[in-house]
C-alpha positions as CSV (number, residue, x, y, z in Angstrom):
1,X,119.2,102.0,-13.5
2,X,118.1,103.1,-10.0
3,X,116.5,100.4,-8.0
4,X,114.9,100.0,-4.6
5,X,115.2,96.7,-2.8
6,X,112.0,95.6,-1.0
7,X,111.4,92.2,0.6
8,X,114.2,90.7,-1.6
9,X,112.6,92.1,-4.7
10,X,114.5,94.6,-6.8
11,X,112.2,97.4,-8.0
12,X,113.4,99.4,-11.0
13,X,112.2,103.0,-10.3
14,X,110.4,104.6,-13.2
15,X,112.0,107.8,-14.5
16,X,109.2,109.3,-16.7
17,X,110.2,111.4,-19.6
18,X,107.3,113.7,-20.6
19,X,108.8,114.3,-24.1
20,X,109.2,110.6,-24.8
21,X,105.8,109.7,-23.4
22,X,104.1,112.4,-25.6
23,X,106.0,111.3,-28.7
24,X,105.1,107.7,-28.1
25,X,101.5,108.6,-27.9
26,X,101.6,110.1,-31.4
27,X,103.4,107.0,-32.8
28,X,101.0,104.7,-31.0
29,X,97.9,106.4,-32.5
30,X,99.2,106.8,-36.0
31,X,101.2,103.6,-36.4
32,X,100.6,100.8,-33.9
33,X,96.8,101.2,-33.4
34,X,96.0,101.6,-37.1
35,X,98.7,99.6,-38.8
36,X,99.7,96.7,-36.6
37,X,96.5,96.2,-34.7
38,X,94.2,97.4,-37.5
39,X,91.9,99.5,-35.3
40,X,90.3,101.8,-37.8
41,X,88.0,103.5,-35.3
42,X,87.9,104.0,-31.6
43,X,84.3,104.4,-30.5
44,X,84.5,106.3,-27.2
45,X,81.3,108.3,-26.5
46,X,81.5,111.8,-25.1
47,X,79.7,110.9,-21.9
48,X,82.2,108.1,-21.2
49,X,85.2,110.4,-21.9
50,X,83.8,113.0,-19.5
51,X,83.6,110.4,-16.7
52,X,87.3,109.7,-17.1
53,X,88.1,113.4,-17.4
54,X,86.4,114.2,-14.1
55,X,88.7,112.0,-12.1
56,X,92.0,112.6,-13.9
57,X,92.4,116.2,-12.8
58,X,95.3,117.5,-10.7
59,X,93.2,117.7,-7.6
60,X,92.1,114.1,-7.6
61,X,93.9,110.7,-7.3
62,X,92.7,108.1,-9.8
63,X,93.4,104.5,-10.4
64,X,92.2,103.4,-13.9
65,X,91.0,99.8,-14.1
66,X,90.6,98.5,-17.6
67,X,89.7,94.9,-18.5
68,X,92.4,92.8,-20.1
69,X,91.1,90.9,-23.2
70,X,94.0,91.1,-25.6
71,X,97.8,91.2,-25.4
72,X,99.7,93.9,-27.3
73,X,96.7,96.0,-28.0
74,X,96.1,96.3,-24.3
75,X,99.1,98.6,-23.9
76,X,98.1,100.6,-27.0
77,X,94.6,101.2,-25.6
78,X,96.2,102.2,-22.2
79,X,98.6,104.6,-24.1
80,X,95.6,106.1,-25.9
81,X,93.9,106.7,-22.5
82,X,97.1,108.3,-21.2
83,X,97.4,110.6,-24.3
84,X,93.8,111.7,-23.9
85,X,93.6,112.2,-20.2
86,X,96.9,111.8,-18.3
87,X,100.2,112.3,-20.2
88,X,102.2,111.4,-17.1
89,X,100.3,108.3,-16.2
90,X,102.0,105.4,-14.5
91,X,101.1,102.0,-15.7
92,X,101.8,98.6,-14.2
93,X,103.3,96.0,-16.5
94,X,104.9,92.6,-16.4
95,X,108.5,92.7,-15.1
96,X,109.8,90.7,-18.0
97,X,108.6,93.4,-20.5
98,X,110.3,96.1,-18.5
99,X,113.5,94.1,-18.2
100,X,113.6,93.6,-21.9
101,X,114.2,97.4,-22.5
102,X,114.5,99.1,-19.1
103,X,115.8,102.5,-20.3
104,X,112.8,102.8,-22.7
105,X,110.0,101.4,-20.4
106,X,111.1,103.2,-17.2
107,X,111.0,106.5,-19.1
108,X,107.5,105.6,-20.1
109,X,106.6,105.3,-16.4
110,X,106.0,101.6,-16.4
111,X,105.8,100.0,-12.9
112,X,107.1,96.4,-12.5
113,X,104.4,94.1,-11.1
114,X,107.2,92.3,-9.2
115,X,108.2,95.5,-7.4
116,X,106.5,94.5,-4.1
117,X,106.0,97.2,-1.5
118,X,108.2,99.6,-3.3
119,X,106.1,99.5,-6.4
120,X,103.0,100.1,-4.4
121,X,104.5,103.0,-2.5
122,X,105.7,104.6,-5.8
123,X,102.1,104.3,-7.2
124,X,100.5,105.7,-4.1
125,X,102.8,108.7,-4.0
126,X,102.4,109.3,-7.7
127,X,98.6,109.3,-7.2
128,X,98.9,111.7,-4.2
129,X,100.7,114.2,-6.4
130,X,97.6,114.4,-8.7
131,X,98.8,111.9,-11.3
132,X,97.0,108.8,-12.6
133,X,97.9,105.2,-12.1
134,X,96.6,102.4,-14.4
135,X,96.7,98.7,-13.8
136,X,94.7,95.7,-15.1
137,X,93.1,94.2,-12.0
138,X,92.5,90.9,-13.8
139,X,96.2,90.4,-13.9
140,X,97.5,88.5,-17.0
141,X,95.7,88.5,-20.3
142,X,93.0,85.8,-20.6
143,X,91.9,86.5,-24.2
144,X,88.2,86.5,-23.2
145,X,86.7,89.7,-24.6
146,X,83.3,89.2,-23.0
147,X,84.3,88.0,-19.5
148,X,85.9,89.7,-16.6
149,X,87.9,87.3,-14.4
150,X,88.3,87.6,-10.6
151,X,90.2,90.7,-9.7
152,X,93.4,90.8,-7.8
153,X,93.3,93.1,-4.7
154,X,96.2,95.4,-5.7
155,X,94.2,98.2,-7.2
156,X,91.8,98.4,-4.2
157,X,94.7,98.2,-1.7
158,X,96.5,101.1,-3.4
159,X,93.3,103.2,-3.6
160,X,92.7,102.6,0.1
161,X,96.2,103.5,1.1
162,X,96.1,106.6,-1.1
163,X,92.8,107.7,0.6
164,X,94.2,106.9,4.1
165,X,97.3,109.0,3.5
166,X,95.3,111.8,1.9
167,X,93.0,112.0,4.8
168,X,95.8,113.0,7.1
169,X,96.7,116.1,5.1
170,X,95.3,118.1,2.3
171,X,92.6,115.6,1.4
172,X,91.9,114.8,-2.2
173,X,89.2,112.5,-3.5
174,X,90.4,109.1,-4.6
175,X,88.7,107.0,-7.3
176,X,88.8,103.6,-8.9
177,X,87.7,104.3,-12.5
178,X,86.6,101.0,-14.2
179,X,86.9,100.9,-18.0
180,X,86.0,98.2,-20.5
181,X,86.7,97.8,-24.2
182,X,85.7,95.3,-26.8
183,X,86.4,94.9,-30.5
184,X,84.7,93.6,-33.6
185,X,85.8,92.9,-37.1
186,X,84.2,95.0,-39.8
187,X,84.0,92.1,-42.3
188,X,84.1,88.3,-42.6
189,X,87.6,87.1,-41.6
190,X,87.1,83.4,-42.3
191,X,90.2,83.1,-44.5
192,X,92.4,84.6,-41.7
193,X,91.0,82.2,-39.1
194,X,91.7,79.2,-41.4
195,X,95.3,80.5,-41.9
196,X,95.8,80.8,-38.1
197,X,94.5,77.2,-37.6
198,X,96.9,76.0,-40.3
199,X,99.8,77.7,-38.5
200,X,99.0,76.0,-35.2
201,X,98.4,72.6,-36.8
202,X,101.8,72.7,-38.6
203,X,103.7,74.1,-35.6
204,X,102.4,71.4,-33.2
205,X,102.4,68.5,-35.7
206,X,98.7,68.0,-35.7
207,X,96.3,66.6,-38.3
208,X,95.3,69.2,-40.8
209,X,91.7,70.3,-40.9
210,X,92.1,71.8,-44.3
211,X,88.9,71.5,-46.3
212,X,86.6,71.6,-43.2
213,X,84.3,74.4,-42.2
214,X,85.3,76.8,-39.4
215,X,83.4,74.9,-36.7
216,X,84.6,71.5,-37.6
217,X,88.2,72.5,-38.0
218,X,88.1,74.5,-34.7
219,X,86.7,71.4,-32.9
220,X,89.3,69.1,-34.4
221,X,92.1,71.5,-33.4
222,X,90.9,71.9,-29.8
223,X,90.6,68.1,-29.4
224,X,94.0,67.4,-30.9
225,X,95.6,70.0,-28.7
226,X,94.0,68.6,-25.6
227,X,95.2,65.1,-26.4
228,X,98.7,66.3,-27.2
229,X,99.0,68.1,-23.9
230,X,97.6,65.2,-21.9
231,X,100.3,63.0,-23.5
232,X,102.9,65.6,-22.7
233,X,102.2,65.5,-19.0
234,X,101.5,61.8,-18.7
235,X,97.7,62.1,-18.1
236,X,95.7,58.9,-18.6
237,X,93.2,59.9,-21.3
238,X,91.3,56.6,-21.0
239,X,90.0,57.6,-17.5
240,X,88.0,60.5,-19.0
241,X,87.4,59.3,-22.5
242,X,83.6,59.1,-22.2
243,X,83.4,62.7,-20.9
244,X,82.5,65.8,-22.8
245,X,85.4,68.0,-23.9
246,X,85.0,70.6,-21.2
247,X,84.8,67.9,-18.5
248,X,87.9,66.2,-19.8
249,X,89.8,69.5,-19.9
250,X,88.6,70.3,-16.4
251,X,89.7,66.9,-15.0
252,X,93.1,67.3,-16.6
253,X,93.5,70.8,-15.2
254,X,92.4,69.7,-11.7
255,X,94.9,66.8,-11.8
256,X,97.8,69.1,-12.7
257,X,96.9,71.6,-10.1
258,X,96.4,69.1,-7.3
259,X,99.8,67.6,-8.0
260,X,101.5,71.0,-7.8
261,X,99.7,71.9,-4.6
262,X,100.5,68.5,-3.0
263,X,104.2,68.6,-3.8
264,X,104.8,72.2,-3.0
265,X,102.6,72.4,0.1
266,X,100.5,75.1,-1.5
267,X,97.2,76.4,-0.2
268,X,94.2,77.2,-2.4
269,X,93.3,80.9,-2.7
270,X,89.8,82.4,-2.9
271,X,90.0,81.9,-6.7
272,X,92.1,79.7,-9.0
273,X,93.9,82.9,-10.2
274,X,95.1,83.6,-6.7
275,X,96.1,80.0,-6.2
276,X,98.2,80.1,-9.4
277,X,99.8,83.4,-8.3
278,X,100.8,81.8,-5.0
279,X,102.3,78.8,-6.9
280,X,104.2,81.1,-9.3
281,X,106.1,82.5,-6.3
282,X,107.2,79.1,-5.2
283,X,110.6,77.6,-6.1
284,X,109.5,75.5,-9.0
285,X,111.8,73.6,-11.4
286,X,111.4,73.9,-15.2
287,X,109.0,71.0,-15.5
288,X,106.7,72.3,-12.7
289,X,106.8,75.8,-14.4
290,X,105.5,74.0,-17.5
291,X,102.8,72.4,-15.5
292,X,101.8,75.7,-14.0
293,X,101.6,77.3,-17.4
294,X,99.5,74.5,-18.6
295,X,97.0,74.9,-15.7
296,X,96.8,78.5,-16.7
297,X,96.3,77.7,-20.4
298,X,93.5,75.2,-19.7
299,X,91.5,77.9,-18.0
300,X,91.2,79.9,-21.2
301,X,88.8,78.0,-23.4
302,X,86.4,77.3,-20.5
303,X,82.9,76.1,-20.2
304,X,81.9,79.1,-18.2
305,X,82.7,81.4,-21.1
306,X,82.2,79.4,-24.2
307,X,79.4,76.9,-23.6
308,X,76.8,78.6,-25.8
309,X,75.0,77.7,-29.1
310,X,77.2,79.9,-31.4
311,X,80.6,81.5,-31.3
312,X,81.4,84.8,-33.0
313,X,84.4,85.1,-35.3
314,X,85.9,87.3,-32.6
315,X,85.6,84.5,-30.0
316,X,87.1,81.9,-32.2
317,X,89.9,84.3,-33.1
318,X,90.7,85.1,-29.5
319,X,90.8,81.4,-28.7
320,X,93.3,80.8,-31.5
321,X,95.5,83.7,-30.4
322,X,95.5,82.2,-26.9
323,X,96.7,78.9,-28.2
324,X,99.4,80.5,-30.3
325,X,100.6,82.6,-27.4
326,X,100.8,79.5,-25.1
327,X,102.1,76.8,-27.4
328,X,103.5,78.2,-30.6
329,X,106.5,80.1,-29.4
330,X,109.7,78.8,-31.0
331,X,111.3,81.0,-33.6
332,X,111.6,84.7,-34.2
333,X,108.5,85.0,-36.4
334,X,106.2,83.3,-33.8
335,X,107.7,85.3,-31.0
336,X,107.1,88.5,-32.8
337,X,103.5,87.5,-33.5
338,X,102.9,86.7,-29.9
339,X,104.3,90.0,-28.8
340,X,102.3,92.0,-31.3
341,X,99.5,89.6,-32.4
342,X,98.3,90.5,-35.9
343,X,94.5,90.5,-36.3
344,X,92.6,89.0,-39.2
345,X,91.2,92.2,-40.5
346,X,90.1,95.8,-39.8
347,X,88.4,96.3,-36.4
348,X,86.5,98.9,-34.4
349,X,87.4,99.3,-30.7
350,X,84.5,100.2,-28.4
351,X,85.6,101.8,-25.2
352,X,83.3,102.5,-22.3
353,X,84.0,104.2,-19.0
354,X,81.8,103.3,-16.0
355,X,80.9,105.7,-13.2
356,X,84.0,106.1,-11.0
357,X,83.9,104.6,-7.5
358,X,85.0,107.1,-4.9
359,X,86.9,105.7,-2.0
360,X,85.5,106.4,1.5
361,X,88.5,107.9,3.4
362,X,87.0,107.0,6.8
363,X,86.6,103.4,5.9
364,X,90.0,103.4,4.3
365,X,91.5,104.5,7.6
366,X,89.9,101.8,9.7
367,X,91.5,98.8,11.3
368,X,93.0,96.0,9.3
369,X,89.9,93.8,9.5
370,X,87.5,96.5,8.4
371,X,89.9,97.6,5.6
372,X,90.0,94.0,4.2
373,X,86.2,93.9,4.2
374,X,86.0,97.2,2.4
375,X,88.6,96.1,-0.1
376,X,86.7,93.0,-0.9
377,X,83.5,95.1,-1.3
378,X,85.3,97.3,-3.7
379,X,86.6,94.4,-5.8
380,X,83.2,92.8,-6.0
381,X,81.6,96.1,-7.0
382,X,84.3,96.9,-9.6
383,X,84.1,93.5,-11.2
384,X,80.3,93.5,-11.2
385,X,80.0,96.9,-12.9
386,X,82.6,95.9,-15.5
387,X,80.9,92.6,-16.3
388,X,77.5,94.2,-16.6
389,X,78.8,96.9,-18.9
390,X,80.6,94.3,-21.1
391,X,77.4,92.3,-21.3
392,X,75.5,95.4,-22.4
393,X,78.2,96.2,-24.9
394,X,78.0,92.7,-26.3
395,X,74.2,93.1,-26.8
396,X,74.8,96.4,-28.5
397,X,77.2,94.9,-30.9
398,X,75.2,91.7,-31.5
399,X,73.6,93.0,-34.7
400,X,77.1,93.2,-36.2
401,X,79.0,90.3,-34.6
402,X,76.2,87.7,-35.2
403,X,76.3,88.2,-38.9
404,X,79.5,86.1,-38.9
405,X,78.8,83.6,-36.1
406,X,79.5,79.9,-36.3
407,X,77.9,76.8,-34.8
408,X,79.6,76.0,-31.5
409,X,80.6,72.3,-31.7
410,X,81.3,72.2,-27.9
411,X,77.8,73.4,-26.9
412,X,75.7,70.7,-25.1
413,X,72.3,72.5,-24.8
414,X,69.3,72.7,-27.2
415,X,70.4,73.9,-30.6
416,X,68.4,76.9,-31.9
417,X,68.3,77.8,-35.6
418,X,71.6,79.4,-36.5
């Protein structure tokens, strides 16, 4: 395996195989999407497909920026985009995934997210040759289908560098192309949700909520998990016993994070995601790695996303998959499920492409300070348009998803008729 060493990081250089990439696209569409992930239909309107097609031509440089709501299916949707628009597309992925089968993944043009400057340079050069680069600017999967988390700067940095280099020669337009997707079940999946809650209860040794309704069982499960994790890390529950669930969870998270920052002399970033990224690069022992993972997990079922009168079955389902991925991991069966999470029933995937954002080559070629300002503008703009389109998509699907909604036991506001 060819590698480039950059800043003490070993970068496994992709060696794309067009034949393998094309074959995998066929397998993905006919087998993985439809069988494992039960996507019966991909709703991708013509106007949205044309937006992507305009910027994935050989005379452009494009960085595709999809949201990141679900693990496993994320790569399948990415692969479908590649098959449709850019068969040679480079895609960023977690280093651990690539390391698990390097021969296979490097020939599918996956770029290690730990590759440092070498990975960035590979991506920029790939884009300058008229190819497409895809990366999820939210970073890791958050399992929040309706919410776009703060974006990491990598996609904007690479787009700016591509535009700067292109301006010096045969200039080509450079774009960030935001894409969002969302799924809904085509029928009531209550039975599957109960089965998943039973799996989590048994695996973690929690009280069974069998016989309860969805809302009551989901509330009991979340409460039991929070108490279990507080005990695991020695947090005094009595100090927050009178607080609402979200407040107790937030206090626990803040305590763990403050402890890590204090002992490892860490600095807070502009978002908690950036702070966690900085801590992940520190020399942490096994116990502190567990604390860091818990801080990350506690940000999933958050008040900002889930404090509303009702939850759809999709929102409850994603919360359960998040719990399983974080806490139910021992054993081959659980590991397989977490790698390729099995949904509760047939689904429709709704994909929408936003208007591509063209990079201003002159601003991209400015001094360091002005480039940073421009980068931050691009990130704010990209996240904003993605969130607005996701919100609009949620409203479009409400007639379908609200048929199977459930009372939200964690909501604290006025309770409308459900």
